[in-house]
Each structure stands twice: as C-alpha cells, then as structure tokens.
C-alpha positions as CSV (number, residue, x, y, z in Angstrom):
1,M,-67.7,-17.9,-121.7
2,K,-68.0,-18.8,-125.5
3,R,-64.1,-18.8,-125.8
4,V,-64.0,-21.3,-122.9
5,I,-66.7,-23.6,-124.7
6,D,-64.9,-23.3,-128.1
7,Y,-61.5,-24.4,-126.2
8,F,-63.1,-27.5,-125.0
9,R,-65.2,-28.4,-128.1
10,S,-62.1,-28.3,-130.5
11,C,-62.5,-25.5,-133.1
12,C,-60.8,-25.1,-136.6
13,R,-60.4,-22.5,-139.3
14,L,-61.6,-23.2,-142.7
15,T,-60.2,-21.3,-145.7
16,L,-62.4,-21.4,-148.9
17,R,-60.9,-20.5,-152.3
18,G,-63.0,-20.5,-155.4
19,C,-64.9,-18.5,-158.0
20,D,-67.9,-18.0,-155.5
21,P,-67.0,-18.7,-151.9
22,E,-70.1,-16.9,-150.6
23,R,-72.3,-19.5,-152.1
24,C,-70.6,-22.0,-149.6
25,L,-72.2,-20.1,-146.8
26,D,-75.5,-20.5,-148.0
27,R,-74.8,-24.1,-148.0
28,F,-73.5,-24.2,-144.4
29,L,-76.6,-22.4,-143.2
30,A,-79.0,-24.8,-144.8
31,A,-77.1,-27.8,-143.4
32,N,-77.3,-26.1,-139.8
33,I,-73.4,-25.7,-139.6
34,P,-72.8,-23.0,-137.0
35,F,-69.8,-20.8,-138.2
36,W,-68.4,-17.3,-137.0
37,Q,-65.4,-15.0,-137.5
38,I,-65.8,-14.7,-141.3
39,E,-63.1,-12.8,-142.9
40,K,-62.8,-12.1,-146.8
41,S,-59.2,-11.5,-148.2
42,D,-60.2,-11.0,-151.8
43,G,-63.1,-11.7,-154.1
44,F,-61.9,-15.4,-154.5
45,T,-60.9,-16.4,-150.7
46,L,-62.9,-16.5,-147.5
47,S,-62.2,-17.9,-144.2
48,L,-64.2,-18.6,-141.2
49,C,-64.3,-20.6,-137.9
50,L,-66.3,-23.6,-137.0
51,Y,-66.4,-26.8,-134.8
52,A,-64.2,-29.6,-135.7
53,S,-66.9,-32.1,-135.7
54,D,-68.6,-30.1,-138.6
55,A,-65.4,-29.8,-140.5
56,P,-65.7,-33.1,-142.8
57,L,-69.3,-32.0,-143.7
58,A,-68.5,-28.5,-144.5
59,Q,-65.5,-29.5,-146.8
60,S,-67.8,-31.8,-148.7
61,L,-70.3,-28.9,-149.3
62,A,-67.4,-26.7,-150.3
63,R,-66.4,-29.1,-153.1
64,R,-69.9,-29.2,-154.5
65,C,-69.8,-25.5,-154.7
66,Q,-66.7,-25.6,-156.9
67,C,-64.4,-24.3,-153.8
68,E,-61.4,-25.8,-152.2
69,G,-61.3,-25.9,-148.4
70,E,-57.9,-25.7,-146.4
71,L,-58.6,-26.8,-142.7
72,V,-56.3,-25.4,-140.0
73,P,-56.9,-26.7,-136.4
74,L,-57.3,-24.1,-133.7
75,K,-55.9,-24.2,-129.9
76,S,-58.0,-26.6,-128.1
77,F,-58.2,-28.8,-124.8
78,R,-57.7,-32.1,-127.0
79,R,-54.8,-30.8,-129.1
80,D,-52.9,-29.7,-125.8
81,V,-53.4,-32.8,-124.1
82,A,-52.2,-34.6,-127.0
83,G,-49.0,-32.4,-127.3
84,L,-48.4,-33.1,-123.5
85,L,-48.8,-37.1,-124.0
86,R,-46.0,-37.0,-126.5
87,R,-43.6,-35.0,-123.9
88,W,-43.3,-38.0,-121.5
89,V,-40.4,-36.4,-119.7
90,F,-42.4,-33.4,-118.9
91,L,-45.2,-35.6,-117.6
92,L,-43.0,-37.6,-115.4
93,G,-41.5,-34.5,-114.0
94,M,-44.9,-33.1,-113.4
95,A,-45.9,-36.3,-111.5
96,A,-42.9,-36.3,-109.6
97,A,-43.4,-32.6,-108.7
98,I,-47.1,-33.3,-107.4
99,A,-45.9,-36.4,-105.4
100,G,-43.2,-34.3,-103.8
101,I,-45.6,-31.5,-102.8
102,V,-48.5,-33.5,-101.8
103,I,-47.6,-37.2,-101.1
104,V,-44.1,-37.4,-100.0
105,P,-44.3,-35.1,-97.1
106,N,-46.7,-37.3,-95.4
107,F,-43.8,-40.1,-95.0
108,V,-42.1,-40.1,-91.9
109,V,-38.3,-39.7,-92.5
110,A,-36.7,-38.6,-89.1
111,L,-37.9,-40.0,-85.7
112,D,-36.7,-38.0,-82.6
113,V,-37.1,-39.3,-78.9
114,E,-37.6,-36.5,-76.1
115,G,-37.8,-37.0,-72.5
116,C,-35.5,-40.1,-72.0
117,E,-33.6,-39.7,-68.9
118,E,-32.5,-43.3,-67.8
119,L,-33.9,-45.2,-70.7
120,E,-32.0,-45.6,-74.0
121,P,-33.7,-43.7,-76.9
122,A,-32.9,-46.8,-79.0
123,V,-35.1,-49.1,-76.8
124,V,-38.1,-46.9,-77.8
125,L,-37.3,-46.8,-81.3
126,R,-37.0,-50.6,-81.5
127,A,-40.2,-51.1,-79.8
128,L,-41.9,-48.6,-82.2
129,E,-40.3,-50.5,-85.2
130,T,-42.5,-53.5,-84.1
131,L,-45.6,-51.4,-84.3
132,D,-44.6,-50.2,-87.7
133,V,-43.7,-46.8,-86.8
134,R,-40.3,-46.3,-88.5
135,F,-38.6,-44.6,-91.5
136,G,-41.0,-44.6,-94.5
137,T,-44.2,-44.9,-92.2
138,W,-47.2,-43.1,-93.7
139,G,-48.0,-40.3,-91.1
140,P,-51.6,-40.2,-91.2
141,S,-51.7,-43.8,-90.3
142,I,-50.1,-43.4,-87.0
143,D,-52.6,-44.0,-84.3
144,N,-51.8,-42.4,-81.1
145,E,-54.0,-44.2,-78.8
146,H,-53.2,-47.5,-80.1
147,I,-49.4,-46.9,-80.0
148,K,-49.6,-45.5,-76.5
149,N,-51.4,-48.9,-75.2
150,E,-49.0,-51.2,-77.0
151,M,-45.8,-49.2,-75.9
152,L,-46.7,-49.3,-72.2
153,R,-47.2,-53.0,-72.5
154,L,-43.8,-53.4,-74.4
155,V,-41.7,-50.9,-72.5
156,P,-42.8,-51.2,-68.8
157,E,-40.4,-48.5,-67.8
158,L,-42.5,-45.9,-69.7
159,R,-45.5,-44.0,-68.0
160,W,-46.7,-42.1,-71.1
161,I,-45.8,-41.6,-74.7
162,S,-47.1,-39.6,-77.5
163,V,-46.1,-39.4,-81.3
164,N,-46.3,-36.0,-82.9
165,V,-45.9,-35.9,-86.7
166,S,-44.9,-32.6,-88.3
167,G,-44.2,-32.9,-91.9
168,M,-41.5,-35.4,-92.6
169,R,-40.3,-35.5,-88.9
170,A,-42.1,-37.6,-86.0
171,T,-41.3,-36.4,-82.6
172,V,-41.6,-39.2,-79.8
173,L,-42.5,-37.6,-76.4
174,V,-42.0,-40.1,-73.4
175,A,-42.3,-39.8,-69.7
176,E,-40.6,-42.4,-67.6
177,R,-41.9,-44.0,-64.4
178,S,-40.3,-42.9,-61.1
179,R,-37.7,-45.6,-60.3
180,S,-38.3,-46.0,-56.5
181,E,-36.7,-48.9,-54.9
182,P,-39.3,-51.7,-54.6
183,A,-40.1,-53.1,-51.1
184,V,-37.9,-55.9,-50.0
185,D,-39.5,-58.9,-48.7
186,R,-37.0,-59.5,-45.6
187,R,-37.8,-63.1,-45.4
188,E,-37.0,-64.0,-49.0
189,A,-34.2,-61.6,-49.8
190,V,-32.0,-61.8,-47.1
191,T,-28.4,-60.9,-48.2
192,N,-24.8,-60.9,-46.8
193,L,-22.1,-58.6,-48.0
194,I,-18.8,-60.6,-48.6
195,S,-15.4,-59.9,-49.7
196,C,-14.3,-60.5,-53.2
197,A,-10.6,-60.3,-52.5
198,D,-7.9,-60.6,-49.6
199,G,-7.1,-57.3,-48.0
200,I,-7.2,-55.0,-45.0
201,V,-10.3,-53.0,-44.4
202,T,-9.7,-49.3,-44.4
203,E,-13.1,-47.8,-44.5
204,M,-16.7,-49.3,-43.7
205,T,-20.1,-47.8,-44.0
206,V,-23.0,-49.9,-43.0
207,M,-26.3,-48.7,-44.0
208,N,-28.4,-51.9,-43.3
209,G,-27.4,-55.1,-41.5
210,Q,-24.8,-55.9,-38.9
211,A,-21.2,-55.2,-39.4
212,A,-18.9,-58.5,-39.0
213,C,-15.6,-56.9,-39.2
214,A,-14.1,-53.5,-38.3
215,V,-11.7,-51.0,-39.8
216,G,-8.2,-52.5,-39.6
217,D,-9.2,-56.1,-39.8
218,A,-7.6,-58.4,-42.3
219,V,-10.4,-60.3,-44.5
220,V,-9.9,-63.1,-46.9
221,E,-12.2,-63.8,-50.0
222,G,-15.5,-65.0,-49.4
223,Q,-15.7,-63.8,-45.7
224,V,-18.7,-61.9,-44.3
225,L,-18.3,-58.2,-44.0
226,V,-21.8,-57.3,-43.3
227,S,-24.4,-59.9,-42.2
228,G,-28.1,-59.9,-43.0
229,L,-28.8,-61.8,-39.6
230,V,-28.8,-59.1,-37.1
231,D,-29.1,-60.4,-33.5
232,L,-31.5,-58.1,-31.3
233,E,-30.9,-60.2,-28.2
234,R,-34.5,-61.2,-28.0
235,C,-35.0,-62.1,-31.6
236,T,-33.1,-62.1,-35.0
237,M,-34.0,-59.7,-37.7
238,Y,-33.5,-60.9,-41.4
239,T,-32.7,-58.1,-43.7
240,R,-30.9,-57.2,-46.8
241,S,-27.4,-56.0,-46.2
242,L,-26.4,-52.5,-47.6
243,G,-23.3,-50.8,-47.5
244,E,-19.7,-50.1,-48.9
245,V,-16.3,-51.6,-47.6
246,Y,-13.0,-50.3,-48.8
247,A,-9.7,-52.3,-48.3
248,D,-6.1,-52.2,-49.3
249,T,-5.7,-55.4,-51.7
250,R,-2.9,-57.0,-53.5
251,R,-3.8,-58.1,-57.0
252,Q,-1.3,-60.3,-59.1
253,F,-1.8,-61.9,-62.4
254,T,0.4,-63.0,-65.2
255,V,-0.1,-62.4,-68.8
256,L,1.7,-64.3,-71.8
257,T,2.0,-63.5,-75.4
258,P,3.9,-65.4,-78.2
259,Q,7.0,-63.8,-79.5
260,N,6.6,-65.1,-83.0
261,R,3.3,-64.4,-85.0
262,V,1.8,-65.4,-88.3
263,L,0.2,-62.4,-90.1
264,R,-1.5,-62.5,-93.5
265,E,-0.3,-59.9,-96.0
266,R,-2.8,-58.8,-98.6
267,E,-2.3,-59.4,-102.4
268,S,-4.4,-59.4,-105.4
269,V,-8.4,-59.2,-105.4
270,A,-10.2,-62.5,-105.4
271,G,-13.7,-60.9,-105.9
272,Y,-16.1,-58.5,-104.7
273,C,-19.8,-58.1,-104.2
274,V,-21.9,-55.0,-103.9
275,Y,-25.0,-54.8,-101.9
276,V,-27.8,-52.3,-101.2
277,T,-29.4,-52.4,-97.7
278,C,-32.8,-51.0,-97.1
279,G,-33.9,-51.3,-93.5
280,R,-33.4,-55.0,-92.7
281,K,-33.2,-56.3,-96.3
282,R,-30.1,-56.7,-98.2
283,I,-30.3,-56.8,-102.2
284,K,-27.4,-57.9,-104.1
285,I,-26.6,-55.9,-107.0
286,F,-23.6,-57.5,-108.8
287,G,-20.6,-59.5,-107.8
288,N,-19.6,-62.9,-106.6
289,S,-20.4,-64.0,-103.0
290,G,-19.6,-67.5,-103.1
291,I,-17.1,-69.4,-101.0
292,F,-13.5,-68.6,-101.6
293,M,-10.4,-70.5,-100.7
294,G,-9.0,-70.5,-97.2
295,D,-6.4,-68.0,-98.1
296,C,-8.9,-65.2,-98.7
297,V,-9.9,-62.4,-96.1
298,K,-13.0,-60.2,-96.6
299,M,-13.1,-56.5,-96.2
300,I,-16.5,-54.5,-95.9
301,R,-17.1,-50.9,-96.5
302,R,-20.5,-49.3,-95.6
303,E,-21.7,-46.1,-97.1
304,A,-24.7,-44.8,-95.4
305,M,-26.9,-42.3,-97.2
306,S,-28.4,-39.3,-95.3
307,L,-30.5,-36.5,-96.0
308,P,-29.7,-32.6,-95.5
309,G,-29.3,-32.0,-92.0
310,G,-27.5,-35.1,-91.1
311,V,-30.7,-37.4,-90.9
312,E,-29.4,-40.7,-91.9
313,I,-31.9,-42.9,-93.8
314,P,-31.9,-46.8,-93.6
315,L,-30.5,-47.1,-97.0
316,A,-26.8,-48.0,-97.5
317,L,-24.3,-49.4,-100.0
318,W,-22.3,-52.3,-98.7
319,I,-19.2,-53.2,-100.7
320,E,-17.5,-56.5,-99.8
321,T,-14.0,-57.1,-101.2
322,Y,-12.1,-60.4,-101.0
323,Y,-8.3,-60.5,-101.1
324,H,-5.8,-63.3,-101.5
325,T,-3.4,-63.5,-98.8
326,T,-0.3,-65.0,-98.1
327,P,0.8,-66.1,-94.3
328,K,4.0,-64.3,-93.2
329,E,5.9,-65.0,-89.8
330,T,6.9,-61.9,-87.9
331,V,8.5,-61.2,-84.7
332,L,6.7,-59.2,-82.1
333,E,9.0,-56.4,-80.7
334,E,9.4,-55.9,-77.0
335,Q,7.9,-52.3,-77.2
336,A,4.9,-53.5,-78.8
337,A,4.5,-56.4,-76.3
338,K,4.8,-53.9,-73.5
339,E,2.0,-51.9,-75.3
340,L,-0.2,-55.0,-75.3
341,F,0.4,-55.8,-71.7
342,A,-0.4,-52.1,-70.7
343,D,-3.7,-52.3,-72.6
344,Y,-4.7,-55.5,-71.0
345,T,-3.9,-54.2,-67.6
346,A,-6.1,-51.2,-68.1
347,R,-9.1,-53.2,-69.3
348,W,-8.5,-55.7,-66.4
349,V,-8.7,-53.0,-64.0
350,D,-11.9,-51.5,-65.5
351,R,-13.4,-54.9,-65.4
352,E,-12.4,-56.2,-61.8
353,L,-12.4,-52.9,-59.9
354,V,-15.9,-51.8,-59.3
355,A,-14.8,-48.7,-57.3
356,G,-11.4,-47.6,-56.1
357,Q,-7.9,-46.9,-57.6
358,V,-4.7,-48.8,-58.3
359,L,-2.2,-47.1,-55.7
360,T,1.1,-48.7,-57.1
361,T,2.0,-51.0,-59.9
362,K,4.9,-53.5,-60.1
363,S,5.8,-55.2,-63.2
364,E,8.2,-58.1,-63.9
365,P,8.8,-58.9,-67.5
366,Q,10.5,-61.8,-68.7
367,T,11.4,-63.6,-72.1
368,Q,11.7,-67.4,-72.4
369,D,11.2,-70.1,-74.9
370,G,9.9,-67.5,-77.2
371,V,7.3,-66.1,-75.2
372,Y,6.9,-62.7,-73.6
373,A,5.6,-62.9,-69.9
374,L,4.6,-60.2,-67.7
375,T,3.7,-60.7,-63.9
376,Q,1.8,-57.6,-63.0
377,T,1.4,-56.9,-59.0
378,L,-1.2,-54.2,-58.3
379,H,-1.6,-52.5,-54.8
380,C,-5.4,-51.1,-54.8
381,R,-7.6,-49.5,-52.6
382,E,-11.1,-50.7,-53.7
383,M,-14.6,-51.6,-52.7
384,I,-14.5,-55.2,-51.9
385,A,-18.2,-55.8,-50.7
386,R,-20.4,-58.0,-52.9
387,S,-24.1,-59.0,-52.2
388,V,-24.9,-62.7,-51.8
389,E,-28.3,-64.2,-50.9
390,I,-28.3,-66.3,-47.7
391,P,-29.2,-70.1,-48.4
392,I,-32.5,-70.9,-47.1
393,L,-31.1,-73.7,-45.0
394,E,-28.9,-71.3,-43.1
395,L,-31.9,-69.3,-42.3
396,R,-33.7,-72.4,-40.9
397,E,-30.9,-73.1,-38.5
398,H,-31.7,-69.5,-36.9
399,G,-35.3,-70.1,-37.1
400,T,-37.9,-67.5,-37.6
401,N,-38.9,-64.8,-35.4
402,D,-42.1,-66.5,-34.3
403,Q,-40.2,-69.5,-33.3
404,R,-37.6,-67.3,-31.2
405,G,-40.3,-65.4,-29.5
406,T,-40.4,-61.8,-30.6
407,D,-42.4,-61.0,-27.4
408,G,-39.8,-62.3,-25.1
409,A,-41.7,-65.3,-23.9
410,S,-38.9,-67.7,-24.7
411,D,-36.6,-66.0,-22.1
C-alpha cells in the first residue's frame, strides 16, 4: 500500500556526499522530514528516499552540514503523465482507440429493411430519414414508439414497424397492411370498358358488367366493349365493368431520323472541379466550377465509399471534368439507322401493349432527302380493353333505380 501512496506523492532519491553525511540525518529528523531506504556506499557517501515536496528543504539542510546533495527523481504518477503529454501522437491514437471501442459502435452505419412484399424498401428508408434515422444516427437516441407512430402516419401502407439496433447495424422490421380491394360505390364509380384500338375480338372474359360485343366482332377505337349499365328488364344496375378483351389489331407508325448528324469531338481539358458529398451536402474541395464557353461538355465521375462487407456509406467523391469540343458532321450508316429503328420499335411495343404479343412485323424502309424513314406495320394480338368512367349526365339519362321502380310498380 505504501508503494502506491509513494507513486502518487512523487518520491525522489537524495545522494549525500561529505565528510559526515550521518549528521544530515539528524538534521532531517529535527526538521520532521520523513526518509527511508538508507544506503551507505562508503564512509563519505549516503543515499536515501524522501518525498519530492521535502527535497528543497533537505538539500538546504545538507549544505549547512557541509554535504553536497544530488537529487534523482523516482518513477511517479506525475512524471509518467508528463511523459505522456509529450507523446501527443500516442495520446491521439489512444483517444481514437477508446472512441472506436466505446463511442463509434453506437452510431448506425447500415440500415436493412425486412418484411417488404409490395412496398419498396426505399420508401421506408426515405420516410425514416425525415425522422433522423439514417447513416450516422446515434443508436441509443432511437425511440421505437415515436418512430412507429410517425411512420404509420407517413407510410399508410404499413401496419407495424420496429427498429432494432445491434452494434452499428439497424434492422427495420415492417408489416404491410392487407391490400384487399376497397368497396366500390356503384353509383359514383360506374365505368365502361372501351377499345383502345381497331381490331377483331378473339377472346372475351367478362367478370362484371354487361358485354356489348362478342367474339368475332369488329370494333373501332373508343367503342364500348363491356358496359357498366346492366339492363335487368325491371331496372338498370350501375356497376364497375371488369374483364379482359383480346383482339387482333393492326398497328402502323412511321419513324424518321436524319442521315447527317453533328457530333462533338472531345479535345483539351478546359477545367475540372472536385467535390466531396456527404449525405445531401456537397463540399467543393478545389477546381473551377464557373460558366465555361458553349463548346464545352461536362463529364462526371462518382466514386462511392463503402465499408467492408459492401455497406455503402453516404460519402462519395465527385470529379467534374470540362472538355473543349469541336462540332463534326458525320453520316449515319444504314445499319446504324436500322438498329435505332429496332430499338424504338421495342420500346414502343413495351409502352403501348399492356398485354399480348406481336404476331408479325412488316417494315418498309426508305431514304429520301437526307432522311431515313421506316414505316412499321405490326399485326398484334393484344388486350384492348381500357376502363373509363361514365359521365354523370349519361347516368342521369337512364335515371336511378328508384326512379325506374325497382319493385316493378312502374310496369
């Protein structure tokens, strides 16, 4: 125990050299200076230990006894701390290690969403970000009850949500509401199924409403296929038409593209700018981001940073490079034009055909006056039924069930 006390009180060793060093010990006792571990090397040299606070008085008494005192500090808490303060690199490393062990693991680095079936996880993450649950959030500050109440308001599709924090990873568990079809107000949501193109009906399935055509009929665009006004002889029922109608259709369109084009060739670098993005903030590091001349083009390269395991963090490096360019006129080759037309046709089919397929294709390419033209004729088997609401004026012409006498009194 005494060694621990001596370590914190800062002790030192005093070496006395003189003709009578024992006389100094009597003076130390008279002055109430504690000392210990006395060692005598020879008849003229004596060493002992004492507290550093008593060292100045002990040296003064030794000089009065015609002795020289040499003081050597011993290992102590104050001396060790002073040595650490001079080694600032070691202190920074130790502080970083303590922060890495105690503080850093409490920050959320990765968020995983589990339980989404129809709802996109990105929708949940964006809503959580408005509640300050994102990358870098202090984990102990996450209030599950508050987040649940606010998230059910922000995302009505959710029935339940919980955020479980384990280390630097937060797992968001969600449960979606059942997506049962809401009840339809048959007086306010009366709809027809009409044709979106001309064709010959090949297949017809009516699940609700009254069929207004049959398989083999030729229909035109805008014609009613399934009516929401069902004639029940004694009354008229208003309903929402449901069904699928497939027909053989003929689609035709013409696409044009110029034969001569102006492209820009990249030459020398006009300037560049480097940014660091952290979340939604973009910090400019160096470079010129001013307005360049009209012959410049900008290229952006983004390098996102990630943690081990592929967890991407919202910290990225943006490099914008501006190049001088010169316009150069080029001729579009016929094969390249065909590839452009084929790509446009594929995108057109994906956009226009809700369901069905293209049976045959007929192409008529032409070149005239520096323009490539393609007339495309498509023979399709597609679903042509589209739902439209019946105008209220048309409903009033038929009257309501009450006005027509649903109990047969009007007959």
